[in-house]
C-alpha positions as CSV (number, residue, x, y, z in Angstrom):
1,M,0.0,0.0,0.0
2,F,1.0,3.6,-0.5
3,I,1.4,4.2,3.2
4,E,2.1,1.1,5.3
5,L,-0.4,1.4,8.1
6,F,-0.8,-2.2,9.0
7,R,2.0,-4.5,10.0
8,K,1.8,-8.1,11.2
9,K,2.5,-8.4,14.9
10,N,1.2,-10.4,17.9
11,G,-1.1,-8.6,20.2
12,N,-0.8,-8.3,24.0
13,W,-3.0,-7.2,26.9
14,K,-1.7,-3.6,26.9
15,D,-2.1,-3.1,23.2
16,D,-5.5,-4.6,23.1
17,T,-6.7,-2.5,26.0
18,L,-5.4,0.8,24.6
19,S,-6.7,-0.1,21.1
20,G,-10.1,-0.9,22.6
21,L,-10.3,2.6,24.2
22,T,-9.3,4.2,20.9
23,V,-12.0,2.2,19.0
24,A,-14.6,3.2,21.7
25,L,-14.0,6.9,21.1
26,A,-14.4,6.5,17.4
27,L,-17.5,4.4,17.7
28,V,-19.5,7.2,19.3
29,P,-20.1,9.6,16.4
30,E,-20.6,6.8,13.9
31,A,-23.2,5.1,16.0
32,I,-25.0,8.4,16.4
33,A,-24.8,9.1,12.6
34,F,-26.2,5.6,11.8
35,S,-29.0,6.2,14.3
36,F,-30.0,9.3,12.3
37,I,-30.1,7.2,9.1
38,A,-32.4,4.6,10.7
39,G,-34.6,7.3,12.2
40,V,-34.1,6.3,15.9
41,D,-32.8,7.8,19.0
42,P,-28.9,7.9,19.2
43,L,-29.0,5.6,22.3
44,V,-30.5,2.9,20.1
45,G,-27.5,2.9,17.9
46,L,-25.0,3.3,20.8
47,W,-26.4,0.3,22.7
48,A,-26.4,-1.7,19.5
49,A,-22.7,-1.0,19.2
50,V,-22.2,-2.2,22.8
51,F,-24.1,-5.5,22.4
52,M,-22.7,-6.2,18.9
53,G,-19.1,-5.4,19.9
54,F,-19.1,-7.3,23.2
55,I,-20.7,-10.6,22.0
56,T,-18.9,-10.9,18.7
57,S,-15.5,-10.0,20.3
58,A,-16.0,-12.6,23.1
59,C,-17.5,-15.4,21.0
60,G,-16.9,-14.5,17.3
61,G,-14.7,-16.1,14.8
62,R,-12.3,-13.3,14.2
63,P,-10.3,-11.8,17.2
64,G,-9.5,-8.2,16.5
65,M,-12.6,-7.5,14.4
66,I,-15.0,-4.9,15.6
67,S,-18.8,-5.1,15.2
68,G,-21.4,-2.4,15.8
69,A,-24.1,-0.4,14.2
70,T,-23.4,0.1,10.5
71,G,-24.7,2.2,7.7
72,A,-25.8,-0.7,5.5
73,I,-27.9,-2.2,8.3
74,A,-29.2,1.3,9.3
75,V,-30.6,1.8,5.8
76,V,-32.7,-1.4,5.9
77,A,-33.5,-0.8,9.6
78,G,-35.0,2.6,8.7
79,K,-37.5,0.9,6.4
80,A,-38.7,-1.2,9.3
81,V,-39.1,2.0,11.4
82,E,-41.1,3.7,8.7
83,Y,-43.3,0.6,8.2
84,G,-44.1,0.4,11.9
85,N,-44.9,4.1,12.1
86,E,-47.2,3.9,9.1
87,I,-49.2,1.2,10.9
88,E,-49.5,3.3,14.1
89,A,-47.4,6.2,15.2
90,G,-44.8,5.2,17.7
91,L,-44.6,1.5,16.6
92,G,-41.5,2.1,14.5
93,N,-39.0,0.9,17.1
94,Q,-41.1,-2.2,17.8
95,Y,-41.0,-3.3,14.2
96,L,-37.3,-2.5,14.1
97,F,-36.5,-4.7,17.1
98,A,-38.6,-7.5,15.6
99,V,-36.8,-7.4,12.3
100,I,-33.4,-7.4,14.1
101,M,-34.3,-10.3,16.3
102,L,-35.5,-12.3,13.3
103,A,-32.4,-11.4,11.3
104,G,-30.3,-12.7,14.2
105,T,-32.1,-16.0,14.2
106,I,-31.5,-16.4,10.4
107,Q,-27.8,-15.6,10.9
108,I,-27.6,-18.3,13.7
109,L,-29.2,-20.8,11.3
110,F,-26.7,-19.8,8.7
111,G,-23.9,-20.6,11.0
112,V,-25.4,-23.9,12.2
113,L,-25.7,-25.0,8.6
114,K,-22.0,-24.0,8.1
115,L,-22.7,-21.8,5.1
116,G,-20.0,-19.4,6.0
117,R,-17.5,-21.4,4.0
118,F,-19.1,-19.9,0.8
119,I,-17.1,-16.7,1.4
120,R,-14.2,-18.7,-0.1
121,L,-15.9,-18.5,-3.4
122,V,-15.4,-14.7,-3.6
123,P,-12.6,-14.1,-6.2
124,H,-9.7,-11.8,-5.4
125,P,-10.7,-9.1,-7.9
126,V,-14.0,-8.9,-6.1
127,M,-12.2,-8.5,-2.8
128,I,-10.1,-5.6,-4.2
129,G,-13.1,-3.9,-5.6
130,F,-14.9,-4.3,-2.3
131,V,-12.0,-2.8,-0.4
132,N,-11.5,0.1,-2.8
133,G,-15.3,0.9,-2.9
134,L,-15.5,0.8,0.8
135,A,-12.6,3.2,1.2
136,I,-14.3,5.6,-1.1
137,V,-17.6,5.3,0.8
138,I,-15.8,5.9,4.1
139,L,-14.2,9.0,2.5
140,M,-17.5,10.3,1.2
141,A,-19.1,9.7,4.6
142,Q,-16.7,12.3,6.1
143,F,-17.8,15.2,3.9
144,P,-20.9,16.1,5.9
145,S,-18.6,16.8,8.9
146,F,-17.4,19.8,7.0
147,R,-20.8,21.4,7.6
148,D,-21.9,23.5,10.5
149,P,-23.9,21.1,12.7
150,S,-26.3,23.8,13.9
151,T,-27.2,25.3,10.4
152,G,-26.2,22.5,8.0
153,E,-24.3,24.9,5.8
154,W,-20.8,24.3,4.6
155,L,-18.0,25.7,6.7
156,Q,-16.3,28.8,5.3
157,G,-13.5,31.1,6.0
158,S,-11.6,30.7,9.3
159,A,-13.9,28.0,10.6
160,L,-13.1,25.9,7.5
161,G,-9.4,26.6,7.9
162,I,-9.3,25.6,11.5
163,F,-11.3,22.4,10.8
164,I,-8.9,21.4,8.0
165,A,-5.8,22.2,10.2
166,L,-7.1,20.0,13.0
167,V,-7.7,17.2,10.5
168,L,-4.2,17.5,9.2
169,V,-2.6,17.6,12.6
170,T,-4.5,14.4,13.5
171,M,-3.2,12.7,10.4
172,L,0.3,13.8,11.0
173,I,0.3,12.5,14.6
174,I,-1.1,9.2,13.5
175,Q,1.6,8.9,10.8
176,F,4.7,10.0,12.7
177,F,4.0,9.4,16.4
178,P,5.0,5.7,16.2
179,K,8.5,6.9,15.3
180,I,8.7,8.4,18.8
181,T,7.1,5.6,20.7
182,K,4.8,2.7,20.2
183,A,3.8,2.4,23.9
184,V,0.6,4.3,23.2
185,P,-1.5,3.9,20.0
186,S,-1.0,6.8,17.7
187,I,-4.7,7.2,17.0
188,L,-5.5,7.5,20.7
189,M,-2.7,10.0,21.1
190,A,-4.0,12.0,18.1
191,I,-7.5,12.2,19.5
192,I,-6.3,13.3,22.9
193,S,-3.8,15.8,21.5
194,V,-6.2,17.4,19.0
195,G,-9.0,17.3,21.6
196,L,-6.8,19.3,24.1
197,L,-5.7,21.7,21.3
198,A,-9.3,22.4,20.3
199,F,-10.5,22.8,23.9
200,L,-7.7,25.3,24.7
201,L,-7.5,27.3,21.4
202,F,-10.5,26.5,19.1
203,K,-13.5,26.2,21.3
204,D,-15.9,27.0,18.4
205,T,-15.0,23.9,16.4
206,A,-17.7,21.2,16.2
207,T,-17.6,18.5,18.8
208,V,-19.5,15.3,19.5
209,S,-21.9,17.3,21.6
210,D,-22.8,19.4,18.6
211,V,-23.7,16.1,16.7
212,L,-25.7,14.9,19.6
213,A,-27.6,18.2,19.7
214,Q,-29.2,17.3,16.3
215,A,-31.1,14.5,18.0
216,D,-34.8,15.2,18.9
217,G,-35.2,15.9,22.6
218,N,-31.5,16.5,23.2
219,P,-30.9,20.2,22.5
220,E,-28.0,20.4,25.0
221,G,-26.1,17.6,23.2
222,K,-25.7,15.4,26.3
223,L,-24.5,11.8,26.1
224,K,-26.3,10.1,29.0
225,G,-28.3,6.8,29.2
226,N,-29.0,4.0,31.6
227,F,-28.6,0.3,30.8
228,P,-31.5,-0.6,28.5
229,P,-34.3,-2.8,29.8
230,L,-35.8,-5.7,27.8
231,A,-37.7,-4.4,24.8
232,W,-39.6,-7.4,23.5
233,P,-41.7,-6.1,20.6
234,S,-45.1,-7.2,22.1
235,A,-47.0,-4.7,20.0
236,V,-45.9,-6.3,16.7
237,D,-48.5,-8.2,14.7
238,W,-46.2,-11.1,13.7
239,M,-48.7,-13.1,11.8
240,G,-50.4,-10.2,10.1
241,H,-47.2,-8.7,8.8
242,W,-45.0,-11.8,8.6
243,Q,-44.1,-11.2,4.9
244,F,-42.6,-7.8,5.5
245,L,-40.9,-8.9,8.7
246,L,-39.3,-12.0,7.0
247,K,-38.3,-10.2,3.8
248,T,-36.7,-7.3,5.7
249,A,-35.0,-9.7,8.2
250,V,-33.5,-11.8,5.4
251,I,-32.0,-8.7,3.8
252,V,-30.6,-7.5,7.1
253,A,-29.2,-11.0,7.8
254,M,-27.6,-11.4,4.4
255,V,-26.1,-7.8,4.3
256,G,-24.7,-8.4,7.8
257,I,-23.2,-11.8,6.9
258,I,-21.6,-10.7,3.7
259,E,-20.1,-7.5,5.2
260,S,-18.9,-9.4,8.2
261,L,-17.3,-12.3,6.3
262,M,-15.7,-10.0,3.8
263,T,-14.3,-7.9,6.6
264,L,-13.1,-11.1,8.3
265,Q,-11.3,-12.2,5.1
266,L,-9.7,-8.8,4.8
267,I,-8.4,-8.9,8.5
268,D,-7.2,-12.4,7.8
269,E,-5.0,-11.1,5.0
270,I,-3.7,-8.2,7.0
271,T,-2.8,-10.2,10.1
272,E,-1.8,-13.4,8.1
273,T,-4.1,-15.4,10.4
274,R,-7.3,-17.2,9.8
275,G,-10.7,-16.6,11.3
276,H,-13.8,-18.9,11.4
277,G,-16.7,-17.8,9.3
278,N,-19.3,-20.1,10.7
279,R,-18.5,-19.2,14.3
280,E,-18.7,-15.5,13.3
281,C,-22.2,-16.1,11.8
282,L,-23.3,-17.7,15.1
283,A,-21.9,-14.8,17.1
284,Q,-23.3,-12.1,14.8
285,G,-26.7,-13.8,15.0
286,S,-26.7,-14.0,18.7
287,A,-25.5,-10.4,19.0
288,N,-28.3,-9.1,16.7
289,F,-31.0,-11.1,18.6
290,L,-29.9,-9.7,22.0
291,S,-29.4,-6.3,20.5
292,G,-33.0,-6.3,19.3
293,L,-34.2,-7.8,22.6
294,F,-32.6,-4.9,24.5
295,G,-33.7,-2.1,22.2
296,G,-30.7,-1.9,19.8
297,M,-30.8,-1.4,16.1
298,G,-28.4,-4.3,15.4
299,G,-25.4,-4.3,13.1
300,C,-22.5,-6.3,11.8
301,A,-18.7,-6.1,11.4
302,M,-17.3,-2.5,10.9
303,I,-14.4,-2.5,8.5
304,G,-13.3,1.1,9.4
305,Q,-13.3,0.4,13.2
306,S,-11.7,-3.0,12.6
307,L,-8.8,-1.3,10.7
308,I,-8.5,1.3,13.5
309,N,-8.2,-1.5,16.0
310,I,-5.6,-3.4,13.9
311,K,-3.6,-0.2,13.3
312,S,-3.6,0.5,17.0
313,G,-2.2,-2.9,17.9
314,G,-5.5,-4.7,18.8
315,R,-5.2,-8.4,17.8
316,G,-7.0,-10.3,20.5
317,R,-10.5,-10.6,21.8
318,T,-9.7,-8.2,24.6
319,S,-9.6,-5.2,22.3
320,G,-13.2,-5.6,21.2
321,I,-14.4,-6.4,24.7
322,V,-12.7,-3.3,26.1
323,A,-14.2,-1.2,23.3
324,A,-17.7,-2.4,24.0
325,L,-17.4,-2.0,27.8
326,A,-15.7,1.4,27.5
327,L,-18.5,2.6,25.2
328,A,-21.1,1.4,27.8
329,V,-19.2,3.4,30.4
330,F,-19.1,6.5,28.1
331,I,-22.9,6.2,27.7
332,M,-23.7,5.9,31.4
333,I,-21.1,8.0,33.2
334,G,-18.3,9.3,30.8
335,G,-20.5,11.5,28.5
336,P,-19.1,14.9,29.6
337,V,-15.6,13.9,28.4
338,I,-16.7,12.3,25.1
339,E,-18.9,15.2,24.3
340,K,-15.8,17.4,24.0
341,I,-14.0,15.4,21.3
342,P,-13.7,17.5,18.2
343,I,-15.2,16.0,15.1
344,A,-12.1,17.1,13.1
345,A,-10.0,14.6,15.1
346,L,-12.4,11.8,14.2
347,V,-12.4,12.8,10.6
348,G,-8.6,12.8,10.5
349,V,-8.7,9.3,11.9
350,M,-11.1,8.1,9.2
351,F,-9.0,9.8,6.5
352,M,-6.1,7.7,7.6
353,V,-8.3,4.6,7.6
354,V,-9.2,5.4,4.0
355,I,-5.6,5.7,3.0
356,G,-4.8,2.4,4.7
357,T,-7.9,0.6,3.3
358,F,-7.6,1.5,-0.4
359,E,-5.6,-1.0,-2.4
360,W,-3.2,1.3,-4.1
361,S,-1.5,-1.5,-5.9
362,S,-4.7,-2.0,-7.9
363,L,-4.0,1.2,-9.8
364,K,-1.0,-0.6,-11.3
365,T,-3.1,-3.5,-12.6
366,F,-4.2,-1.8,-15.8
367,G,-2.4,-3.4,-18.7
368,R,-0.7,-6.0,-16.4
369,V,-3.6,-8.3,-15.6
370,P,-6.4,-9.6,-17.8
371,L,-9.0,-7.0,-18.7
372,S,-11.7,-9.1,-17.2
373,D,-10.1,-8.8,-13.8
374,V,-10.0,-5.0,-14.2
375,I,-13.6,-4.9,-15.2
376,V,-14.6,-6.9,-12.1
377,I,-12.6,-4.6,-9.8
378,L,-14.2,-1.5,-11.3
379,S,-17.7,-3.0,-11.3
380,V,-17.6,-3.8,-7.6
381,T,-16.0,-0.5,-6.7
382,L,-18.6,1.5,-8.7
383,V,-21.6,-0.5,-7.3
384,T,-20.3,0.0,-3.8
385,V,-19.9,3.7,-4.3
386,I,-23.1,4.4,-6.1
387,L,-25.5,2.2,-4.1
388,H,-23.6,2.2,-0.8
389,D,-24.7,-1.5,-0.7
390,L,-21.7,-3.8,-0.1
391,A,-23.8,-7.0,-0.4
392,T,-25.1,-6.1,-3.8
393,A,-21.7,-5.1,-4.9
394,V,-20.2,-8.4,-3.9
395,F,-23.1,-10.3,-5.6
396,V,-22.4,-8.3,-8.8
397,G,-18.7,-9.0,-8.6
398,I,-19.3,-12.8,-8.2
399,I,-21.8,-12.9,-11.0
400,V,-19.5,-11.0,-13.4
401,S,-16.5,-13.2,-12.3
402,A,-18.6,-16.3,-12.9
403,L,-19.7,-15.1,-16.4
404,V,-16.1,-14.3,-17.3
405,F,-15.0,-17.8,-16.0
406,A,-17.7,-19.5,-18.0
407,W,-16.7,-17.6,-21.2
408,E,-13.0,-18.3,-20.8
409,S,-13.5,-21.9,-19.9
410,S,-15.8,-22.5,-22.9
411,R,-12.8,-21.6,-25.1
412,H,-10.5,-24.1,-23.5
413,V,-12.1,-27.4,-24.5
414,H,-9.6,-29.2,-26.8
415,V,-10.0,-32.3,-28.8
416,R,-7.1,-34.0,-30.5
417,V,-6.7,-37.3,-32.3
418,E,-4.7,-39.6,-30.1
419,S,-4.4,-42.5,-32.5
420,E,-6.3,-43.9,-35.5
421,T,-6.6,-46.8,-37.9
422,E,-8.7,-47.4,-40.9
423,D,-11.6,-48.5,-38.8
424,E,-11.1,-46.8,-35.4
425,R,-10.1,-43.3,-34.2
426,I,-9.4,-42.4,-30.6
427,Y,-10.0,-38.8,-29.6
428,S,-8.5,-37.3,-26.4
429,L,-10.7,-34.6,-24.7
430,E,-9.1,-32.0,-22.4
431,G,-10.9,-29.3,-20.4
432,L,-14.2,-28.8,-18.5
433,L,-17.4,-30.0,-20.1
434,Y,-20.3,-28.0,-18.8
435,F,-23.1,-25.7,-20.1
436,G,-20.6,-23.1,-21.4
437,S,-18.5,-25.5,-23.4
438,V,-20.9,-28.2,-24.8
439,R,-21.3,-26.3,-28.1
440,E,-17.6,-26.4,-28.9
441,F,-17.4,-30.0,-27.8
442,S,-20.2,-31.1,-30.1
443,D,-18.8,-29.1,-33.1
444,Y,-15.6,-31.1,-33.0
445,F,-17.3,-34.3,-34.1
446,Q,-18.9,-35.0,-37.5
447,A,-20.7,-38.3,-37.2
448,R,-21.4,-38.8,-40.9
449,S,-17.8,-38.2,-42.1
450,D,-16.1,-40.0,-39.2
451,V,-14.7,-43.5,-39.2
452,Q,-16.8,-46.5,-38.2
453,S,-15.7,-46.8,-34.6
454,I,-15.0,-43.8,-32.4
455,V,-13.4,-43.7,-28.9
456,I,-13.4,-40.5,-26.7
457,D,-10.9,-40.5,-23.8
458,F,-12.0,-38.4,-20.9
459,A,-8.9,-39.0,-18.8
460,R,-7.9,-35.3,-19.1
461,A,-11.5,-33.9,-18.9
462,R,-14.1,-33.4,-16.3
463,V,-17.9,-33.5,-16.8
464,C,-19.2,-30.8,-14.5
465,D,-23.0,-30.7,-14.9
466,L,-26.1,-32.1,-16.6
467,S,-25.5,-30.1,-19.7
468,G,-22.2,-32.0,-20.2
469,L,-23.9,-35.3,-19.7
470,E,-26.7,-34.4,-22.1
471,A,-24.1,-33.4,-24.7
472,I,-22.5,-36.8,-24.5
473,N,-25.9,-38.5,-24.8
474,A,-26.8,-36.4,-27.8
475,L,-23.5,-37.1,-29.5
476,T,-24.0,-40.9,-28.9
477,E,-27.4,-40.6,-30.6
478,R,-25.9,-38.8,-33.6
479,Y,-23.4,-41.6,-34.2
480,R,-26.0,-44.2,-33.7
481,Q,-28.2,-42.6,-36.4
482,A,-25.2,-42.5,-38.7
483,G,-24.8,-46.3,-38.2
484,K,-21.5,-45.9,-36.3
485,K,-20.3,-46.9,-32.8
486,L,-19.2,-44.5,-30.2
487,R,-17.3,-45.6,-27.0
488,L,-16.4,-43.5,-24.1
489,R,-13.6,-44.3,-21.6
490,H,-12.1,-43.0,-18.4
491,L,-15.4,-41.5,-17.4
492,S,-16.0,-41.2,-13.6
493,P,-18.4,-43.7,-12.0
494,D,-20.9,-41.0,-11.4
495,C,-21.0,-40.1,-15.1
496,R,-21.4,-43.8,-16.0
497,R,-24.4,-44.1,-13.7
498,M,-26.0,-41.0,-15.1
499,L,-25.5,-42.3,-18.6
500,D,-27.4,-45.5,-17.9
501,R,-30.3,-44.2,-20.0
502,A,-28.0,-44.7,-23.0
503,D,-28.0,-48.4,-22.2
504,A,-26.4,-50.6,-24.9
505,L,-25.9,-47.7,-27.2
506,V,-22.8,-46.7,-25.1
507,D,-19.9,-49.1,-24.7
508,I,-17.8,-47.8,-21.8
509,E,-14.3,-49.1,-21.6
510,V,-12.8,-48.9,-18.1
511,A,-9.1,-48.9,-18.0
512,E,-7.1,-50.4,-15.1
513,D,-5.7,-46.9,-14.3
514,D,-9.1,-45.3,-14.6
515,P,-9.1,-42.3,-12.2
516,D,-11.7,-42.3,-9.5
517,Y,-13.3,-38.8,-9.2
518,L,-16.7,-37.3,-8.9
519,V,-18.5,-35.4,-11.6
520,A,-16.9,-32.2,-10.3
521,R,-14.5,-32.5,-7.5
522,I,-12.6,-29.9,-5.4
523,A,-10.0,-31.2,-3.1
524,P,-10.4,-30.1,0.5
525,R,-7.8,-27.7,2.0
526,G,-4.6,-29.7,2.8
527,E,-5.4,-32.6,0.6
528,E,-2.7,-33.5,-1.9
């Protein structure tokens, strides 16, 4: 990357604790902002971050990864709030909690069925596009901070200059403080230093308190709340509105799973370790269920906060647990201190996250990798930026990658004559025989002009699907109608069983060294 922000290292208790405190500070404004998106009280987002962060850090499949209220979940959650309020004013939160609890149940089921392994099917170009698009989204999310919280107008003149200066100071401290000492995370030092600087010299610059003041019923911008009671959505008509509840919950569950597993994979690459996707699904589901039960808006893994944690030295479960507990303390008793943090400091932190997140090496791929990979990267990046929907972006990337693979594979089916006599010709087939390549396979053979006896050797080929089997069956029928005999050899046992319908029309020769493989076989990790 352009600036090396992340280095592999082992975590320890001190690093995890300090990193957790840093993350907790950065969680406050984001949770508040996402609460506004969902149309709920800021405390609903803040407590969601507490529950999500604590449970996933303690029980999840990726130590060092931070979960909390996220923008993608907030967008969908806002629809549940609107739907509930349309039924009856004041029921919005009830329907939100019901959707989050149901989504958590779906995620738990996803983990029980061990479906988290499907994240391995995401191609690397999709991962690069996901990371780059997310970096741009994080960057764009900082722009509203350059407005005056009280008026909503863009900062101008000296106010704008002071804000930019504080942002730059924050970034410089994060970049160069580690050269002085690594005993304290540079991000935490930057927030404290810029906070003191703003408090002493620039008291008019926007703070967390100014953001809180935007919430209804909180004109003084105070961060204060007690531990939430159980909030079972008893007013929800589950049977009467089950279609909306289930549909919305499925969207929330899938968005959360995809974002979390993609973030898990990214942290795996950065730390050169391996998380457990299915365990993360179970933890995310449990966290969302309890979050909804206690009046939280739910969430999933947060890539920005996770990268802040990794950059600050957090590697173990302690970092996420400390972040969640510290955030709970901030909400209940530490509000007066957190309220004074300047927004400029937090913007500077997120700018550094953007720099560290963006895959700068991808800019060098043009002309050096296949054009199809570049198209996939750009597609995922653009969909992420335009729709702000990471789940859709990943699906688009996988579909485009699959179509490219199908197109390329269909061009790599080769048939050559291995040996021939006056009455018999042996063809050797090489490649994958599936729906995308059956046309080329069939075009290689001309039944009427061929010799009397034909043998097709499948030792170097794989039959992948029913389209491939049907192509073989159709070819057999063509040779039969031409009064000639077609034999197939070195087919897998599964293929032979599926070709039973050809009966005596197909003479299968099984060689002694016939390979034993399934119709389409992928070796498990570690198998030779």
